[in-house]
C-alpha atoms as one frame of an Amber mdcrd trajectory, in Angstrom:
protein
 109.781  94.288  59.483 107.950  95.760  62.485 109.895  96.385  65.640 107.611
  94.115  67.645 108.500  91.270  65.294 112.152  92.138  65.587 111.954  92.023
  69.355 110.211  88.693  69.294 112.769  87.268  66.933 115.727  88.540  68.882
 114.571  87.545  72.355 114.700  89.457  75.574 117.552  91.712  76.560 119.928
  89.951  78.891 123.198  90.993  80.453 125.765  88.205  80.533 128.580  88.291
  83.074 132.019  88.346  81.584 134.132  85.254  81.258 137.512  85.424  82.899
 139.970  86.987  80.546 137.285  88.106  78.168 138.260  91.711  78.635 134.727
  93.063  78.909 132.489  93.428  81.928 129.457  92.120  80.109 127.731  92.480
  76.768 124.387  91.731  75.291 122.935  92.597  71.922 119.396  92.817  70.681
 119.515  93.415  66.934 117.184  92.824  64.042 118.219  90.387  61.296 120.961
  91.855  59.146 119.739  93.694  56.068 121.457  93.590  52.671 124.133  96.276
  52.518 124.742  96.863  48.854 125.853 100.366  49.698 127.663 101.781  52.690
 126.615 105.029  54.275 129.507 106.863  55.862 128.718 110.045  57.764 131.791
 112.152  57.127 130.563 114.873  59.423 127.818 115.262  61.930 126.404 118.679
  62.563 127.061 120.015  65.990 123.355 120.633  66.074 122.940 116.882  66.291
 123.267 117.145  70.066 124.478 113.570  70.321 124.141 110.517  68.149 127.225
 110.110  65.960 129.131 112.472  68.200 132.152 114.149  66.645 135.314 112.212
  67.362 138.264 114.512  67.927 141.479 113.999  65.991 144.444 116.034  67.121
 147.841 117.219  66.151 150.065 119.855  67.634 151.655 122.184  65.135 152.163
 120.985  61.560 152.927 118.440  60.211 151.550 115.883  62.684 154.089 113.839
  64.564 153.959 110.338  65.920 154.508 111.745  69.424 151.259 113.697  69.231
 149.386 110.623  70.455 151.081 110.852  73.853 148.554 113.350  75.155 145.513
 111.256  74.442 147.214 108.053  75.625 148.023 109.714  78.922 144.551 111.198
  79.226 142.950 107.852  78.413 144.984 106.055  81.072 144.089 108.658  83.683
 140.360 108.517  82.891 140.355 104.710  82.938 142.257 104.626  86.223 140.016
 107.157  87.987 136.880 105.481  86.653 138.079 102.062  87.788 138.754 103.466
  91.260 135.254 104.933  91.342 133.904 101.555  90.228 135.717  99.731  93.023
 134.430 102.273  95.541 130.871 101.585  94.360 131.329  97.863  94.736 132.692
  98.299  98.238 129.428 100.078  99.098 127.340  97.425  97.361 128.993  94.258
  96.115 126.074  93.412  93.827 126.108  96.668  91.856 127.136  96.451  88.197
 126.904  99.652  86.127 125.394  99.122  82.697 125.599 101.252  79.557 122.915
 100.689  76.911 123.675 101.759  73.344 120.750 102.318  70.996 121.889 102.448
  67.399 120.478 102.282  63.892 122.079  99.504  61.884 124.764  97.042  62.891
 127.953  99.088  62.700 129.947  97.623  65.587 132.931  99.976  65.536 131.648
 102.072  68.424 130.738  98.908  70.294 134.217  97.465  69.871 135.853 100.605
  71.247 133.371 100.706  74.145 134.003  97.028  74.879 137.722  97.604  75.215
 137.226 100.448  77.654 134.496  98.610  79.569 136.769  95.597  79.934 139.409
  97.689  81.597 136.907  99.188  84.004 134.528  96.281  84.672 131.459  97.853
  83.088 128.594  96.022  81.375 127.336  97.060  77.955 124.200  96.156  76.086
 123.529  97.071  72.485 120.097  97.558  70.920 120.148  97.631  67.133 117.208
  99.139  65.294 116.675  99.269  61.557 118.485 102.101  59.807 115.149 103.636
  58.879 113.605 103.221  62.320 110.828 105.613  63.231 110.717 108.115  66.070
 108.068 106.011  67.821 110.277 102.932  67.707 113.201 104.815  69.236 110.997
 106.332  71.932 109.601 102.890  72.773 113.101 101.533  73.396 114.141 104.612
  75.379 111.072 104.314  77.630 111.952 100.701  78.412 115.492 101.637  79.357
 114.182 104.528  81.456 112.190 102.086  83.574 114.936  99.470  83.860 116.700
 100.034  87.207 119.628  97.932  85.981 120.488 100.437  83.231 122.527 103.405
  84.457 123.389 105.112  81.182 121.929 105.303  77.680 123.844 106.433  74.585
 121.786 107.299  71.505 124.147 106.348  68.671 121.739 107.500  65.984 121.759
 109.692  62.865 121.217 113.396  63.537 117.789 113.325  61.904 116.629 110.708
  64.412 117.632 112.793  67.419 114.493 114.865  67.604 113.544 116.908  70.659
 110.962 114.273  71.508 113.565 111.495  71.470 116.164 113.457  73.420 113.777
 114.620  76.092 112.118 111.223  76.489 115.432 109.978  77.856 115.604 110.378
  81.630 118.196 113.072  82.419 119.767 110.860  85.079 120.543 108.237  82.388
 121.578 110.743  79.703 125.307 110.082  80.036 126.070 112.074  76.860 124.453
 115.178  78.345 122.323 115.831  75.266 118.842 116.381  76.719 117.611 119.951
  77.112 117.709 119.678  80.891 121.271 118.392  81.065 122.481 120.913  78.487
 120.825 123.687  80.490 122.495 122.462  83.676 125.868 122.555  81.946 125.374
 126.078  80.610 124.229 127.223  84.046 127.278 125.646  85.629 125.399 123.031
  87.655 126.371 119.494  86.719 125.777 117.944  90.136 122.852 116.064  88.602
 123.809 116.271  84.928 126.688 115.138  82.722 129.394 116.777  80.646 129.228
 115.489  77.034 132.042 112.910  76.736 133.437 114.368  73.510 133.644 117.803
  75.133 135.484 116.257  78.068 137.885 114.587  75.616 138.630 117.867  73.828
 139.173 119.687  77.093 141.447 116.904  78.384 143.679 117.252  75.329 143.865
 120.994  75.732 144.790 120.603  79.387 147.581 118.172  78.514 149.041 120.432
  75.852 151.656 123.082  76.450 151.311 124.080  80.080 148.641 126.054  81.936
 145.403 126.896  80.169 144.841 130.250  81.828 144.561 132.987  79.204 145.028
 130.715  76.175 142.986 131.583  73.095 140.919 128.776  71.559 139.309 129.212
  68.173 136.193 127.127  67.533 135.405 126.774  63.850 131.788 125.759  63.120
 129.566 124.127  65.671 126.580 126.396  66.182 124.522 123.817  68.071 124.413
 122.721  71.715 127.661 120.773  71.501 129.477 123.943  70.500 127.797 125.811
  73.340 128.761 123.086  75.828 132.365 123.072  74.658 132.587 126.851  74.782
 131.271 126.822  78.373 133.887 124.290  79.450 136.704 126.153  77.703 135.784
 129.450  79.320 135.371 127.894  82.760 138.893 126.511  82.430 140.281 130.054
  82.175 140.752 130.101  78.403 139.272 132.581  75.978 136.990 131.091  73.329
 136.417 132.634  69.910 133.972 131.359  67.310 134.309 131.467  63.556 133.069
 129.794  60.366 134.945 127.988  57.654 133.742 130.632  55.184 134.910 133.548
  57.287 137.177 136.047  55.463 139.210 136.449  58.632 139.752 132.735  59.200
 143.494 132.834  58.401 144.264 135.630  60.842 142.062 134.029  63.516 143.850
 130.682  63.147 147.259 132.318  63.294 146.406 134.074  66.570 144.940 131.018
  68.303 146.787 128.827  70.794 144.430 126.018  69.864 141.961 125.408  67.042
 138.933 123.137  67.408 137.271 122.218  64.125 133.571 121.424  64.420 130.615
 121.228  62.105 129.450 119.315  59.114 132.194 120.303  56.726 135.770 119.112
  56.498 137.933 122.171  57.043 141.497 122.110  55.752 143.981 124.969  55.737
 147.715 125.301  55.118 149.985 124.353  57.968 151.590 127.787  57.699 148.410
 129.255  59.222 148.934 127.399  62.500 150.982 129.099  65.197 154.017 126.958
  66.102 153.127 124.616  68.954 149.401 125.308  68.678 146.968 122.404  68.985
 144.584 121.577  66.162 141.743 119.322  67.199 139.435 117.996  64.524 136.102
 116.638  65.777 135.327 114.127  63.050 132.075 112.198  63.138 133.447 108.807
  62.175 135.350 106.193  64.052 137.614 105.484  61.109 141.239 106.506  61.180
 141.781 109.573  59.053 145.013 110.775  57.576 146.193 111.939  60.983 145.746
 108.402  62.376 144.357 109.769  65.633 140.607 109.304  65.501 140.655 105.778
  66.938 142.602 106.774  70.026 140.449 109.807  70.654 137.351 107.728  70.098
 138.607 105.598  72.980 139.052 108.709  75.105 135.487 109.778  74.367 134.252
 106.269  75.192 136.233 106.354  78.439 134.567 109.594  79.502 131.200 108.077
  78.624 131.870 105.067  80.864 132.988 107.471  83.571 129.601 109.166  83.321
 127.887 105.775  83.578 129.779 104.966  86.767 128.889 108.397  88.156 125.251
 107.776  87.220 125.325 104.439  89.019 126.822 106.114  92.078 124.056 108.700
  92.110 121.475 105.936  91.753 123.008 104.083  94.702 122.928 107.282  96.749
 119.250 107.785  95.895 118.519 104.311  97.227 119.735 105.373 100.667 117.596
 107.161 103.202 117.140 110.800 102.174 116.783 113.650 104.686 113.456 115.429
 104.464 113.134 118.856 102.853 109.495 119.421 103.662 107.806 122.726 102.898
 104.897 123.218 105.253 101.721 124.965 104.163 100.773 128.101 106.042  97.497
 128.301 107.944  95.516 131.444 108.644  92.891 130.281 111.151  89.646 132.233
 111.175  87.289 132.967 114.054  84.662 131.633 114.172  86.031 128.412 112.682
  84.416 127.706 109.278  83.006 124.322 108.293  85.420 121.473 107.671  84.836
 121.453 103.946  85.284 125.232 103.697  88.607 124.993 105.535  89.739 122.107
 103.339  88.775 123.908 100.147  90.533 127.135 101.220  93.914 125.367 101.368
  95.775 124.455  98.176  97.534 121.120  98.714 100.961 120.424  97.315 101.095
 118.053  94.375 101.581 114.529  95.628 104.820 114.082  93.658 106.279 117.140
  95.366 105.237 115.824  98.778 106.717 112.423  97.941 110.047 113.962  96.930
 110.121 116.052 100.120 109.825 112.947 102.326 112.392 110.873 100.435 110.219
 108.762  98.139 111.577 107.959  94.682 109.459 108.650  91.569 109.323 104.943
  90.745 107.833 104.226  94.187 104.778 106.364  93.495 101.554 105.567  91.623
  99.593 108.808  91.360  95.796 108.873  91.549  95.183 112.416  90.389  97.078
 115.404  91.777  96.594 114.984  95.516  96.955 111.291  96.342  99.107 108.360
  95.322  99.744 104.735  96.116 103.211 103.940  97.485 104.863 100.744  96.348
 106.060  98.232  98.887 109.515  98.102  97.265 110.291 101.000  99.605 110.661
  98.460 102.428 113.388  96.637 100.507 115.191  99.864  99.648 115.237 101.117
 103.250 115.448  97.777 105.053 118.642  98.824 106.860 117.192 102.174 107.957
 116.343 102.441 111.652 112.678 102.897 112.517 111.336 106.082 114.022 109.313
 106.352 117.218 105.912 104.678 117.227 103.024 106.533 118.885  99.457 105.274
 119.296  96.484 107.609 119.700  93.661 105.984 121.693  90.835 107.404 123.768
  88.651 107.088 126.815  85.279 105.403 126.366  83.569 107.778 123.929  80.175
 109.367 123.683  78.178 108.497 120.557  79.529 111.762 119.088  83.187 110.678
 119.151  85.943 112.498 121.034  88.244 113.541 118.197  91.070 110.984 118.037
  91.539 111.693 114.330  91.786 115.454 114.863  94.255 114.920 117.719  96.340
 112.608 115.521  96.468 115.158 112.708  97.020 118.126 115.017  99.919 116.263
 116.641 101.760 115.542 113.379 101.147 119.089 112.179 102.748 120.354 115.386
 105.667 117.917 115.217 106.586 118.576 111.600 105.275 121.990 110.560 106.284
 123.697 113.838 108.909 121.649 115.688 110.519 120.503 112.405 110.555 116.848
 113.458 109.752 114.268 110.796 106.363 112.683 111.360 103.743 110.636 109.540
 100.105 110.155 110.458  98.717 106.688 109.648  94.924 106.716 109.460  92.150
 104.303 108.550  90.160 104.790 105.379  86.594 105.803 106.269  83.627 103.662
 105.325  80.833 105.279 103.345  78.421 103.849 105.925  79.189 106.467 108.604
  79.972 109.119 105.982  76.375 109.032 104.739  74.890 107.819 108.026  75.359
 109.635 111.343  79.040 110.094 112.217  80.231 111.680 108.981  83.723 111.412
 107.556  87.009 110.691 109.280  89.403 113.248 107.801  89.711 115.112 111.098
  88.111 118.491 111.590  88.631 122.212 111.869  92.255 123.136 111.207  93.482
 119.579 111.761  92.388 117.710 108.634  93.589 115.499 105.828  93.052 117.239
 102.516  91.334 117.188 100.108  88.725 115.928 102.597  86.229 115.084  99.818
  88.706 112.666  98.254  89.639 111.229 101.631  86.013 110.496 102.569  84.709
 109.353  99.165  86.183 106.310  97.414  89.835 107.392  97.912  91.813 104.991
  95.691  89.165 102.283  95.602  90.513  99.927  98.279  87.129  99.325  99.906
  85.633  98.624  96.484  88.375  96.057  95.873  87.525  94.438  99.209  83.829
  94.414  98.319  84.536  92.780  94.957  86.850  90.200  96.539  84.461  89.367
  99.368  81.506  88.948  97.043  83.504  86.816  94.627  84.008  84.369  97.502
  80.274  84.471  98.271  79.399  83.828  94.636  81.889  80.952  94.508  80.309
  79.340  97.588  76.779  79.337  96.205  77.870  78.316  92.713  79.900  75.409
  94.077  77.015  74.149  96.207  74.702  74.322  93.165  77.092  72.404  90.924
  77.819  69.754  93.532  74.092  69.265  94.108  73.291  68.847  90.416  76.266
  66.927  88.984  77.907  63.544  89.394  81.482  63.124  90.568  82.579  62.437
  87.000  80.773  65.464  85.604  82.259  67.732  88.256  85.738  66.344  87.688
  85.533  66.797  83.917  84.475  70.413  84.349  86.905  71.244  87.150  89.843
  69.643  85.305  88.983  70.053  81.615  91.043  68.932  78.644  92.467  71.963
  76.818  93.947  71.335  73.370  94.160  67.680  74.224  96.048  68.289  77.473
  94.450  67.740  80.874  96.215  69.033  83.952  95.569  70.396  87.412  95.987
  74.097  88.074  98.476  75.019  90.837  95.673  75.818  93.289  94.110  72.391
  92.639  97.444  70.688  93.290  97.558  72.513  96.631  94.139  71.090  97.497
  95.266  67.599  96.524  98.291  67.926  98.820  96.097  69.011 101.743  93.894
  65.969 101.095  96.965  63.709 101.184  96.737  62.880  97.460 100.256  63.174
  96.063  99.411  62.838  92.392  99.743  65.298  89.501  98.242  63.273  86.619
  94.447  63.782  86.481  94.044  60.324  84.939  95.708  58.628  87.897  93.118
  59.468  90.587  90.920  56.665  91.880  87.112  57.167  91.936  87.275  57.744
  95.702  90.048  60.304  95.295  88.071  62.034  92.555  85.031  62.241  94.833
  87.088  63.584  97.734  88.709  66.163  95.464  85.593  67.521  93.742  83.194
  67.597  96.692  83.590  70.318  99.295  80.218  69.196 100.675  79.524  72.516
 102.384  76.832  72.455 105.053  74.463  75.354 104.119  73.611  75.915 107.771
  77.281  76.360 108.692  78.397  78.854 106.065  79.938  81.795 107.903  80.754
  83.941 104.869  78.361  86.767 103.991  78.190  89.299 101.189  79.152  92.919
 101.881  78.270  96.410 100.721  79.743  99.716 101.905  76.398 101.238 102.853
  74.374 101.232 106.055  71.471  99.032 104.900  69.578  97.393 107.752  67.290
  95.427 105.402  70.216  93.371 104.170  70.984  91.962 107.609  69.038  88.825
 106.727  68.101  87.808 103.190  67.199  84.700 101.207  69.162  83.733  98.092
  68.631  81.172  95.356  64.921  81.808  94.746  65.142  81.937  90.943  64.108
  78.769  89.135  67.553  78.558  87.523  69.075  77.867  90.959  67.115  74.608
  91.131  65.865  74.950  94.668  69.189  75.837  96.257  67.566  78.346  98.605
  69.219  79.425 101.830  69.212  82.286 104.314  72.232  84.572 104.468  72.922
  88.266 104.931  75.112  91.250 104.228  77.770  92.870 106.401  79.151  96.338
 105.887  82.263  96.109 103.686  84.727  97.146 106.380  83.546  94.191 108.512
  84.840  91.756 105.879  87.658  89.501 106.955  89.479  90.656 103.831  89.637
  94.148 105.337  91.247  92.723 108.473  93.711  90.783 106.307  94.612  93.947
 104.402  95.288  95.693 107.700  97.467  92.880 109.132  99.382  91.593 106.096
 103.054  92.540 105.846 103.373  91.972 102.098 101.833  90.395  99.021 103.019
  86.902  99.864 101.638  87.134 103.394  98.346  88.509 102.065  98.065  85.609
  99.604  98.593  83.069 102.382  96.031  84.753 104.600  93.450  84.948 101.808
  93.995  81.271 101.024  93.345  80.096 104.581  90.140  82.091 105.157  87.491
  79.653 106.410  84.146  80.223 104.675  82.182  77.405 106.258  82.199  73.821
 107.415  81.581  70.625 105.486  78.896  68.160 106.564  81.611  66.024 108.110
  82.834  68.946 110.206  85.931  69.988 108.276  86.703  73.685 107.607  86.400
  74.787 103.973  88.783  77.533 102.880  88.974  80.049 100.056  91.809  77.965
  98.621  89.513  74.901  98.605  87.093  76.964  96.525  89.942  77.733  94.107
  89.391  81.474  94.465  92.310  82.697  96.598  94.602  83.488  93.675  91.894
  85.603  92.064  91.410  87.436  95.367  95.095  88.335  95.447  94.749  89.738
  91.936  91.793  91.897  92.994  93.723  93.100  96.036  97.144  93.663  94.440
  96.775  97.458  94.339  94.756  97.776  97.537  97.734  96.473  99.520  99.664
  99.679  98.771  99.055 102.534 101.247  97.754 105.863  99.936  99.810 109.015
 100.476  97.975 112.250 101.277  98.698 115.378 103.348  97.391 117.456 106.212
  96.263 121.078 106.029  99.830 122.097 106.883 101.397 119.912 104.195 102.686
 117.112 106.426 102.458 113.525 105.102  99.693 111.041 105.870  99.237 107.385
 104.976  95.628 106.258 104.627  95.208 102.503 104.530  92.643  99.931 105.614
  89.677 100.642 107.860  88.420  97.754 110.002  85.859  98.722 112.656  87.135
  98.409 116.221  84.036  96.899 117.824  83.636  94.041 115.308  87.259  93.830
 114.115  90.612  95.084 115.421  90.109  98.735 114.456  93.588  99.792 113.331
  95.120 101.060 110.109  97.496  98.787 108.265 100.750  97.242 109.416 102.274
  98.111 106.047 101.450 101.811 106.301 103.103 101.924 109.730 106.188 100.053
 108.517 106.632 102.272 105.468 106.190 105.402 107.560 108.618 104.256 110.267
 111.341 103.888 107.634 110.591 107.218 105.980 110.615 109.350 109.129 114.076
 108.165 110.146 115.394 107.241 113.563 114.417 110.535 115.234 111.033 110.875
 113.544 107.540 109.898 114.668 104.774 107.723 113.263 101.437 108.526 114.853
  98.680 105.988 114.280  95.172 105.702 115.668  93.179 102.910 117.318  89.404
 102.912 117.086  87.037 103.733 119.967  88.264 103.531 123.578  91.590 102.205
 124.782  89.820  99.109 126.134  88.920  98.120 122.588  91.139  99.662 119.895
  94.301 100.001 121.977  94.044  96.506 123.485  93.669  95.019 119.988  96.471
  97.191 118.661  98.839  95.759 121.245  97.681  92.133 121.360  96.859  91.619
 117.668  98.533  94.240 115.472 101.831  94.408 117.364 102.061  90.595 117.385
 101.531  90.533 113.608 103.914  93.387 112.824 106.653  92.837 115.394 106.557
  96.591 116.083 106.622  98.012 119.613 105.016 101.344 120.569 106.968 104.063
 122.361 104.045 106.055 123.774 100.261 106.282 123.938  98.276 109.480 123.530
  94.984 109.083 125.390  92.342 111.476 124.064  89.729 112.790 126.467  87.080
 115.502 126.309  85.358 117.359 129.093  82.093 116.263 127.496  82.888 112.546
 127.751  84.341 112.896 131.242  81.156 114.554 132.447  79.170 111.652 131.004
  81.334 109.143 132.882  81.080 111.281 136.007  77.322 110.844 136.118  76.005
 113.225 133.458  72.869 112.496 131.437  72.916 110.392 128.281  74.333 111.889
 125.078  72.578 111.054 121.814  73.727 111.767 118.277  71.579 114.371 116.601
  70.032 115.612 119.878  70.998 118.880 121.623  73.492 118.498 124.467  71.980
 118.802 127.968  72.972 121.884 129.984  75.379 119.859 132.144  77.671 119.541
 129.110  77.607 123.243 128.299  77.863 124.801 131.766  80.851 124.399 134.054
  80.520 121.361 136.325  83.723 120.427 138.099  82.100 117.635 140.074  81.088
 115.712 136.950  84.505 116.305 135.413  86.314 114.996 138.495  84.070 111.950
 138.628  84.858 111.052 135.035  88.578 111.574 135.545  88.753 109.365 138.609
  86.753 106.608 136.957  87.027 106.096 133.205  90.140 108.187 132.558  92.020
 106.509 135.429  90.996 103.047 134.184  92.102 103.728 130.589  95.492 104.978
 131.821  95.828 101.804 133.876  95.002  99.677 130.823  97.859 101.309 128.879
 100.207 100.683 131.820  99.341  96.966 131.666 101.366  96.949 128.452 104.254
  98.970 129.886 103.748 102.029 127.675 103.893 105.655 128.919 100.686 107.674
 128.525 100.197 111.330 127.602  96.634 112.574 128.059  95.477 114.939 125.324
  92.442 116.983 126.341  90.627 117.887 123.129  89.305 121.335 124.059  85.831
 122.489 123.001  84.697 126.130 123.088  82.256 125.346 125.949  85.078 124.077
 128.200  86.134 126.408 130.995  89.694 126.972 132.133  88.892 125.491 135.531
  87.622 122.289 133.902  90.691 122.089 131.678  93.093 122.574 134.598  91.251
 119.987 136.678  91.461 117.319 133.967  95.207 117.849 133.504  95.831 117.768
 137.250  93.892 114.561 137.920  95.306 112.815 134.806  98.833 113.266 136.146
  97.734 112.040 139.563  96.346 108.928 137.857  99.716 108.049 136.322  99.884
 109.955 133.026 103.377 111.090 132.054 101.822 114.406 131.129  98.416 115.896
 130.377  97.960 118.899 128.111  95.067 120.802 126.544  94.939 120.755 122.734
  93.529 123.531 120.537  94.322 122.045 117.118  90.705 122.244 115.934  90.805
 126.049 116.117  94.538 126.668 115.616  96.004 123.765 113.672  99.426 122.410
 114.624 100.241 125.492 116.672  97.442 124.504 119.030  99.071 121.119 119.715
 102.636 122.230 120.377 102.445 121.328 124.072 101.191 117.868 123.136 104.001
 117.422 120.611 106.619 118.324 123.208 105.062 116.009 125.786 104.950 113.119
 123.296 108.546 113.726 122.265 109.634 113.518 125.904 107.521 110.437 126.737
 108.644 108.534 123.627 112.292 109.197 124.463 112.088 107.213 127.701 113.206
 103.562 127.734 110.280 101.255 126.954 109.102  98.154 128.752 106.409  96.879
 126.413 104.747  93.554 127.172 101.739  91.641 125.885  98.737  91.121 128.097
  98.684  87.336 127.673 100.784  84.471 126.410  99.573  83.477 122.972  99.737
  79.788 123.931  97.257  80.188 126.760  93.938  78.347 126.207  91.331  80.360
 124.304  89.057  80.568 127.331  91.848  81.895 129.548  92.827  84.541 127.005
  89.216  85.747 126.892  89.034  85.748 130.689  92.290  87.722 130.973  90.976
  90.505 128.735  87.590  90.559 130.506  89.081  90.829 133.967  92.184  92.944
 133.460  90.880  95.308 130.782  87.103  95.503 131.236  87.048  94.921 135.001
  84.659  91.937 134.849  84.451  89.456 137.676  84.479  86.566 135.223  83.159
  85.389 131.864  80.174  83.197 131.019  80.393  81.035 127.909  77.213  79.929
 126.179  77.042  76.230 125.211  77.492  77.222 121.587  80.604  79.235 122.483
  82.077  76.278 124.377  81.462  73.975 121.424  83.148  76.417 119.049  86.175
  76.746 121.311  86.528  72.964 121.404  86.206  72.843 117.609  88.840  75.535
 117.088  91.226  73.770 119.433  90.845  70.558 117.416  91.503  72.463 114.175
  94.717  73.938 115.590  93.478  77.506 115.994  94.008  77.650 119.747  97.148
  79.799 119.542  95.481  82.699 117.740  95.075  86.026 119.573  91.650  87.259
 120.722  89.638  90.036 119.064  86.679  90.858 121.314  83.518  92.003 119.521
  81.997  94.290 122.139  80.156  97.582 122.427  82.410 100.624 122.396  80.089
 102.703 124.588  81.051 101.062 127.885  83.885  99.145 129.477  81.310  96.425
 130.055  78.940  94.717 127.637  76.154  97.088 128.704  76.226 100.322 126.631
  74.394 102.365 129.268  76.910 101.558 132.031  79.383 104.447 132.070  82.427
 105.227 134.190  83.991 101.983 135.444  81.296  99.291 135.826  82.028  96.601
 138.396  80.446  93.396 139.651  79.457  92.067 136.241  80.070  88.801 134.410
  80.907  89.157 130.727  78.613  86.944 128.591  80.216  85.298 125.550  77.317
  84.519 123.247  79.326  83.012 120.400  82.915  82.508 119.301  84.023  82.797
 115.684  87.366  82.608 113.914  88.923  84.801 111.249  91.588  82.274 110.384
  92.940  84.259 107.460  93.219  87.458 109.467  94.621  85.415 112.314  92.385
  85.892 115.343  89.496  84.398 117.294  86.618  86.802 117.901  84.185  86.169
 120.747  80.851  87.988 120.417  79.824  89.772 123.594  76.067  90.353 123.671
  74.384  91.299 120.403  76.742  92.892 117.861  75.475  93.994 114.479  77.876
  93.821 111.548  75.532  95.902 109.374  74.646  99.380 110.711  71.333 101.004
 109.847  70.438 104.504 108.741  68.855 106.944 111.222  65.717 108.969 110.567
  67.784 111.841 109.216  71.076 110.602 107.770  73.985 112.834 106.758  73.108
 112.480 103.104  70.288 115.043 103.498  72.973 117.751 103.581  75.325 116.396
 100.930  75.027 117.857  97.444  76.965 118.723  94.304  77.046 122.076  92.515
  76.641 121.121  88.842  78.331 124.328  87.662  81.471 124.307  89.834  81.565
 120.574  90.593  82.032 121.399  94.280  80.657 119.110  96.990  78.747 120.549
  99.909  77.610 119.079 103.213  80.436 116.650 103.921  81.888 116.742 107.433
């Protein structure tokens, strides 16, 4: 019979709580059907080389002949072990009332003698036991399969391999997790014992039993001579180590030794090990000496002591299980960091980003995870340098206090960007690698649009990068691909549904949507949800009236009011408007639609705002994809696709762990654009990081573009969704951008910088500081958060310009303003920033939202326009007014606002720099991302699909076919 059949026949492993008075904490068995036993195999001796399995059971007498009183020692020892183990058990349950240590016994055959002894001991302690019976001739693969299952079961705290010696191969023994190896038989645990380090390992229970008897016998152990006969394997080595550490002298001999008689006569104690039964005349034994026979069976021998000593061995095994459970509980608590930073040796001139990244050897991701307190089972590795982190971490550390929450934002940028990512990375490198404060950077995943377009990657730059930067910028762990697949599945479902509704009768649609399978016709759960929303409280498909059938099967989407578009993660301007359905097979269902870039998908925004799988499922279900001809919103759940979307997104919801150049941890997760979405990394990444850094640590996250866009959305949208409150804002500025806002000429990507940006010009710098920088500081103060200005220093900046920026920033209300040299120096170049952030974040906070969420939609838009952008007022187009009325009727009026606006100006006019005034903000259109949970007004013309320039970045990107190295990424 195959093991899989056995498992199916026996059912799943369950642990049953004990009945009162049952005398056992809990027991379950999973055995194959009993086989005929025409013969009985009795192992009279198990070689010490067995390293476990049918462990030798010690039988003892003191002197010769054996006396009835000789059992006193093991009775006393047993009582003491049971008492101490029970106390340890009660201490565990005081720490966690739900904990219940469990010992799993894997055995070949159905010999229940060991189980009966273990049950008696477990009953006295309150331990649970489960027994897994395999066939006597079970294979190595079958044993390993069971061991692997127990390894992964968090409810199992100890595993005992009660198997024949031949079955205990190295592969079997070392498959067992050392932390569950309560018999101490794996190579690692045996090595720990020999080395004298059992803080993470276990002493073999039979060795503990032997030592306990020796300790109870005839006074102090110091200097006593113990003769060990036989036992050349690891058990003998383990026992010898314990004997010698107790102050006794251990000698080894063999049953065939010519000097055995004289050796026995000189010994204060004799321990008989090995495969053979060794008998010798009682006259050989020194008066009062102990003779301990480690027999392999649980049967009573002629000394009538094996059963009691089997109980002692079982008691020590249960003690190890309780210790294992205690260690497991301790691991579940917050663990202090033991982070090893990576050394930097900055070069001058600074090499290219990819050369710097490639010159540093990152730590393996499992090592990094261990250093920051992640458990192995919380990690899903994607290669050597990156891994997904499971959300179960939030449950494990739910009582842990959060660290300090720091947002990196910026002044209104030039088209070249001002280096928020490099500042973020430089800051955490300074905090952790240099100041030894726990910190996590939480960054957005870059889109391949900018990576191959104009801007390049988003891994930071210079000596402040996430590494490996190639992996960071290309694909990562596939989250954006999962979003693309999910988004386009919705698009395909929309067009397919419209085709089928247009070409089929109500009856035909109903029969296909609710088919009969094996003679049974029933609604799927997602269809029952739709019925409930329609007010049809029926579950029998045959009970619906014709009108109810028609209402159920027809979404009746209006093709002109479908808001859902397909996406691709490439800048492709020719997909902005397309026509679909032109093939003859689509039967004339032609309509105009278009593509967005993948990171503009509402699913990306949902990923960034969801706080768990359940929340993500709800958000995906309520995404509105269009409107029916009667004006009702049609959702992804109406299409029947939301469950499938959750399946596609189940791995994408887990943040990805990476590291900086100096070996400090980074979470990379989600990447919504800030001009057309809310522009922040995920809520989940921040929450995980805040638990991991501990109360005194820092989580540094970044908001896209200027503070007027990314920071405002971070506060009003992300913080509402997460419930988190920031402790400080780092406002990134550059001399280059300040000169632009002070009246300098236009800056264009790909074009040489005008001389004004290279030569010292204090007038332009001062103008930018007193306009845009002052305004962005004021915006942060609207939310009650202290601001530290970080001046990202370029090599063309002069000391006078740097000093002027820091001086004026403080005059404008910044808590501090410091120059940062992380690009050239790594974390060491951001030490002043780290100290300033530490001080600012330590001050009492007074965070507040900009507007009440229950304010009318129009008033919320007006509040942002006036208080943040500096507009005189807003102007709603007729279409925008109609949409606002519609959203109010649908109950969406209490959603926050996500303004879709240019990032190149505080106003809607990209060429207006500094602080524009005297303008009215035009609201061209208003849309809703109901699943993500916000209303987004469109200010002016906003493209959701970027285009490629004349010379994109991809001209410089290449692969060396010999080395496999990538060149040209930045």
